[in-house]
N, C-alpha and C positions, 0 to 999 in steps of 0.2 A: 214486529223484530228491527231493529235498527241495523242497518249496512255494517257497523265499526262494529257489530259484535261476533259476528260469524266467525268461528273459529276451525282449525282444521279439520275433524271431523264432521262436519254441516258441509265442509268446500270437498273433500272427499267425496260424501255421499250424493254432492249433487253432481259433480262428473261423474261418477259413475253409471246414475240413473241416464243421463245424457247423452246421447251419440252422438261423436265429434262425427263432422261432414269432413271426410278424407278425399282431396282433391286428387284423379288421377295422374301420373306422369308428366303427359304431352311431352310438351318442349320446353318445359319450365326448368328453371336450374334450382335444387331444392335447396332448401335450408332451415336451419333450428334454430329455435331459440326461448329462455327460459325464462319463466315469470317466475318470479322468486317470490315468497313472503315472506313477514316475520310478526309477530303480534308485540306492536309498542304498544308506551305507555296506554294513550289515547284510543286503543284500535289497531285494525288489519293497516300493514302496511305493504307496498310494492317495492321493490329496489329496481331504479334505471341508471341507465348511463348515458354521457353525452358522447357521441364518438369526435375523437379529432377531427382537426380538419384538415382533407387532403383531397387534392386535386382529381384525382382516376377515381374516387368516392362518391357515389350518385347520392350518399345519406351524412357525408361529410357534415361533423358540427349536429347533426340530430342527435332528438333524445329519442331511445331506444330499449331495449332488452338485452342482455346483453346475448350473443349468440352469432351464427354465420353460416356459409357454405360446408358441405357434405364434402368430406375427404375422404379418397381410396380406404385411408385404414379404418372409418369408422365402422363400426358392427351395426347401426341401426341410425333416425333420426334422434333418437332421445340422447343415443354416445353423440350426438353432432355436439348439441346444446352442451351439453355435460363439457364435453374436450373445449369448447367456445369458450366457456363461462369460466372454465380453470385457467386458459388462456390469457385472457381479456382481463378477468377483475381476482385471479386465485380464488376462487370460493369453490370448492370439492362438493358438488349435490348426491356425490354416492353415499354421503353420510346425511340428505337429509330427506324430507317425509316423499316423498312421489305421491303427488296428489292427482294426476289424473292429464288428461292432452285438452286440445282448446280444437275446435276446427281449425284446418288449413285457409289461409289468405295468399292468395293469387292477388299478384301482380297486373296491370293492365297495361302500365305502361313499361315497365321492367318485365324481362323474361324470369322469374321466382318465384316462386311457391314455399309457403313460410309455414313450419309446422310449429305448436308451442307446447312446450312441456312445463308444467304448473307444479313447485315447489315450495315447501314449510321447512323454514329453519327454526330449527330449536333452542340456537343460540347466534350470537348475530358477528361471523368473524369480520375484520380488519380489511377491505379490500386491498389487493394489490394490483392497481392497475398497469397494465400493456400500455406501451407505443400511442397504439390505438385508440384508448381510450382516454379522453382530456379529463373527465369528472364522472363519480359514482355516488348515489345519495338514492335516499327512499324518503317516497309520498305517500303521504296518506290516504286510504280509500276512500275517506271522507271528503278530502278535497277532492279526489280525484269526480268524486262523484253531484261535488255542490252546484246548485243551476248558475251560482253565479261565475265558476268558470269554465261554464259549455260558451265557447266562442267560435265567428266565423272569422279566419283569418286569412290575408294575403300571404302565401306561402311562392318561394319561389324554387321551381326544380327544370334542372335542363335548360335553361337560359327561357324558360316562359311561365307566365305569376298567374297562380288559381287563387281564387277565396275557396276554402274548405273547412269542414267543421274541425275544431281541436279542444283542447285543455290549456289555461292558462294555469303554470304551474309556479312561477316566481317571475318578477317585472328581470330580474338578472339573468334568465335562463329564457331559450327558444322554446315555442309554444308545443306543444305534443300533438303529432298530427301523424297522418298516414296508416301507413301497415300496423304502427303499434299502437295508435288510437284504435282500429280498430279490434284489435286484439283485449286493449281495455274496457271499451262496450261491451264486447262478447262476454268477458267477465262479469261485467255489473250485471248483464243482463241475465246470466248463470244464475246469478245470488238472488236474483229478486225473483224469475219466473222459469227457471229452470232451461230457457231456452236461448239460442241463439239471436242477438237482433235482426230485426224488419228493416230490408232497404239500406242491406252495404253499399256502401260505396268506394269511388275510385276516384284519380284524379282525372277527367277528360281527356280523351285519348288528341 
């Protein structure tokens, strides 16, 4: 089966039968993001944001999924992902199809624990961007998984430069790397083999 032919029912089934690895809290700050899907003309597409440049944001200018840190009023991590998505891009996920949850990602260089919740849209709303978001756009799953777009890229983080696995999206956009790359890679393996990918990576300490 071609990767771009996956439908929501198949994704839901695979997420249900794959047990996500949930990280214990420890001293990591909890955060949650939303992996949002739509069925495009040529197949499955994923929704991304580019964060606005801000000197106090360690992910300033990076490509990411909508989401953020847990607030006291949040009822759950899933509620955090839905609230942050509404605040950042104006998309109401309470009316979307909830498909499941990926395994948590724990940062090595930042004290953060990111949970990811997967949604499928039946209709595509027009995003309403907050000041935190520079741009929002869709990328086909076919593009994200194409071998020619998998690269090793030098990136800068907190004053240091590393070479990391990344995905080339477009000449005018930053590469996709870091935690969001790991979540995309995990989602790809889920569709291919019902497993999380071996050999997770993070930036050197």
